N, C-alpha and C positions, 0 to 999 in steps of 0.2 A: 504494500500500500504506500504509494509515493505521492499521491495527488490530493490527499485529504479526504478521500472517500474510502470507507471500509468496504472490502469485498473479498471473497475467497480468492487467494492469490495462487498462481501457478508456481511451478518449480522455478527457483531463482534463475533469472536469465538476463542477459544484457539486452536491453530494449533497443532495437534498431541499429545500434552502433556497430554490431558485428554482422548485421544482415542475416541473423539466424531465423529460421522458421521452425516453430515447435509443432509437432504432430499430436497435439492434445496434452492435457494436464497429466502429471505424474505425482503421486503422493510421496512426500519425503519419507514417510514411514515404510514405503515399499522397497526401499533400497538402503544401502549402507549410508549413514549420515556422514557429512563431509568431515566431521571432527575425527573420524577414525582413519582418515587418509593423511599421508605425509606430502600430498600434492597441494598446490595452491588452490583454494576454493574459489569458485566463481564469485566475483565481487569482493574477494579478500576477507570474507567473514565465515567463520565456522559455525555450523548448526548441529544440534543433536537430533536424535530420532524423533523427538517431540516437536522439532522445528524451532527450538529456542537457541539463542546465541550462547556459545560456550567457547572455551579454549580448545586449541588442538589437543587431542587426547580425551576430549569430551568432559573436561572438568567444568562443572557448572557453579562453582562457588561464587562467582561474580556475575551470574546470569542477570540478576535484577538490575545491577548497575549498568551492564552492557545494553540491556533492553531499553532502559530509560534513556541512555546515551543515544541509542539508535533512533528512537521515535522522536526525541527532541530535534535531532538534526534533520531527519527527513521532513518533518513539519516545517522547520525554519527554511530549509532549502526551497520549499515550494512557495514561500512568500514572494510577493512582487519585488522586494528589495534585493533578493538573491536570484530568484527566477532560474534556478538550476536544479530541477528535480533529480533525485538520486535515480540513475538509469537502470536500477535493478528492482525486481519485485521478489517477494518471498512467499513462503507457504502459509504463514499465519498473518492474520490481521492484527491491528493493535488490540482490539477487544479480546481476541483469542489468546493473545499473550498475557494480558493483564488478568484475565480470570484464572490463569494458572499461578500468578504471582501473589494476588490478593487471596487471603484465606477466607473463602466464602465471600460475603459482603460485609466484612467486619471493619475495614479500614486498617487491618493488620496485614503485613506482607511477609514473604519468605524469600530467601535468595533464589530458590529453584524448587519446583514441586517434587523433586526426587533428591534424596540424600541430604541436601542442605536445607532442611525444612523447619528448623527451630526458629520461631519468630524472635526469640531473645538474641539470636545471632544476626539479626538484620540491623546493620550499622548505619551510622549517619552517612557514610560514604555511599552506601547502597540507596539510602533514602533520597538524597539530593537529586540525582538524575530522574528517578521515578516521579518525584513531585514536579519537576520541570516538564516532563513529558505529559503528565496529567494536565498541567496548566496550559501549555500551548495547544493541546488538543481539546481544550474546553470540556474535560471529563469531570463535570461538576459534581455529580452524585458521588463518584468514587473519591474525589478530592474532599468533599465534605465529610465523608466517613473517616478519611485519614486525619483531617483536621480535628474532628471530634476526639479521636484517640490520642492525638498529639497533646491536646489541651488536657485531657484526662490524666496524661502522664506528666503534667506540668512542664511541657515543652522539652521533654527528653525523647531521644530516639528510642526505638524498640530495644536496642542493646543497652542494658543498664550502664550508666556512666557516660553515654554519648549525649552531651547536652546540645540543644538547639535553641537555647535561651538568649543568645547574644543577638544584638541588632543585625548582624550580618545575616544570620539565618532567619530571624523574624521578618526582616524586610524581603528576603528572597521568597519566603512562603506567602507573604501578603501579595507579592507580584504574581506568584503562581495562581493565587485565588482571584486575580484580577482586581486587587485592592491597591490603593496607594501606599507606598512605603512611608515610614516616618522620615519626613524631610529634614528633621533636626539631626538625624544620625546617618542618613543614607550615603551621601557623598563621602563624608569623612571616613566611615567604616569601610566602604569599598576601596577608597584610596589606601587606607591602612592595610587592608588585606593584600592589595597589590604590592605595596611596599615590602611587607613581610615575605611574600613569595619571592620577590626579586632578591632580597638579602639572603634568603635561605639558599638560593640557587647560584649565587656568585661563586665562581671557581669550581663548581660541581656539575660537570657536563652530564652526569648520569642522574641527577636529581630532577625528576620530572613528574613523579606520582601525584604531588599535590596540585599540579596544574589543572587536572581534569575537573574537579568540582569547582574550583575557582572560575574556570572558563564557563561552566554551566551557570554559575551565579551572575557573572558579568553578562552572559548572553541573555539571561532573563531580564536583566536591567536594561538591555538594549531593545528587546522586542516587546516588553510589557512595562508600561508606566515609566518610560525613560525621562531623564532630566539632565540638565547641563552638567551638574556635579558628577553624576554617575558616568556620563560620557567622558569627562576629563579623567576620572579614575581609571576607566577602561583604557584610554589612550596612554596613560602613564604606564600601566602594566604592559601594554603592547610594545611600547618604545623601550622600556628599561629591562624587560625580561632578558637575562643573559643567554648567550648561545649555548647549545647543547649538542650531544652526539647525534641526535636525529637530524640535524641540519646538514650532516655529512653522509647520510645514507645513500644518496645518489652516487657520489664518488665511490663509496664502499661497494655498492652493488656492481658497478662497472668492473671493479677489480676482483671481487670475491663472490659475486652472485648472491642469491638468497638461499639460506639454509632452512628449508621447510622441515627437515628432520630433527633440528635442534642439536646438531653435533658440535656446533661452535658455541662456547659459553660466553657470557657477558664480558668476562675479564679479557678474553682473547679479542672480542670485537672492539672493546675500548682501546686495547693496545694497538690494534691495526689502525684505528681511526686516529689515535694520537700520532702514530708514525706518519700517516697520510697528511695530517695537518702540519707536521713539522716539515714535510716535503713539499708543501705548497697547496694542499687541497683548500678550496674555498667553499663557503657554505653554498648549498644547492640553490640554484636560481628559483625564485618564486617560493621560497620556504622561510617564512618568518619564524622567529624563535618559538612561538607558541605552536605552530604546526610541527616544527621539529620535535618539540616535546611530545606531541601526540604520536608522531611516527616512531620515536624511540620507545615509548611505553607499549605500543601495540605491535612492535616488530615481530616478524615471523619467528625469529630465533628464540623469543621468550614464550613461545606457544600462543602468541596473541593473534588477533585478527587485524592485519594491516588495513583492511577496508574500513575499519572503524576510525582510523585516522584520516584516510582520504575522504570519508564521508563529510568531514568538517572543513576540508580545504577551502571551498568557496566562502564559507562563513568566516574563517580566519582571514582570508585575503580581503574580504569586505570590511570587517570590523576590528580585527586584531593585527593589523599590518602597519608597522612603523612607516612604511612608504605611502600610506593613504590617509594620514591624519587630516582631518577636515576643519578643525577649529584651533584657535589659539588658546592653549591651556598652559597653566603654570606647571611645567613638568620638570 
């Protein structure tokens, strides 16, 4: 589902660009899921036998995070500001995914319907993309169930100890609910979050994990209840985010290819890129630091789905690109 209309989807395929004609629909359950293969999956995303996004090897521990990440991006890409719909369709609709992740109609979620089912293990990191996806897709009833449970827990995520009480998370959730954020805190807290991420990543080319949810929060502040202060905070993050290993994967792939079997570990990849940078490798063209962070996080060698990074490319180029700043902000 890439055009904002829920419908039964056919087997993942590249729409038009490859000029392929399909001779009828095939169920993903009728064949080996892509996550059991060491080959590149179509669209760069691994799915399990249920049609849910997983790691290569079928690990579904982060399925809820990946699904929220996917549905947020596909919805935003279809907006007029981006106008670049994801050219792949998949077996499950948004609703068919969400009924597997929400436990009944309780507003309580699980990482995946198999194995990782304990609701107390559903972290803040899992929560943020799911909430964003519900927001941009105007999934009001499910959002209200979530919100009711969140308030019942005194603004704590399902996993005990994961707070969502700070203005950063409260304003994010208000935007997802299509409500105005607290303008007394919004811009300053977003700027502070960007500043912290920049400082954490300085000199650490491998430090990319915390970029994901911050990107989701900034993206919600861009497409839902935007304001000048939030815009400048986003531009600060986009301009100041340090470079990372993912910005060099183009040069790396030209020399070493892509290891879909996971034989090359992270240490060796970092060493090779360090040598390449010393030899004159330049950051990949059209790869801002935030896109590089996503490419490194979702790289094939970490059993990830690289398509989940490319899914965000036009979004990052539009709104998180140091080369396309549009306003004069104190940065």
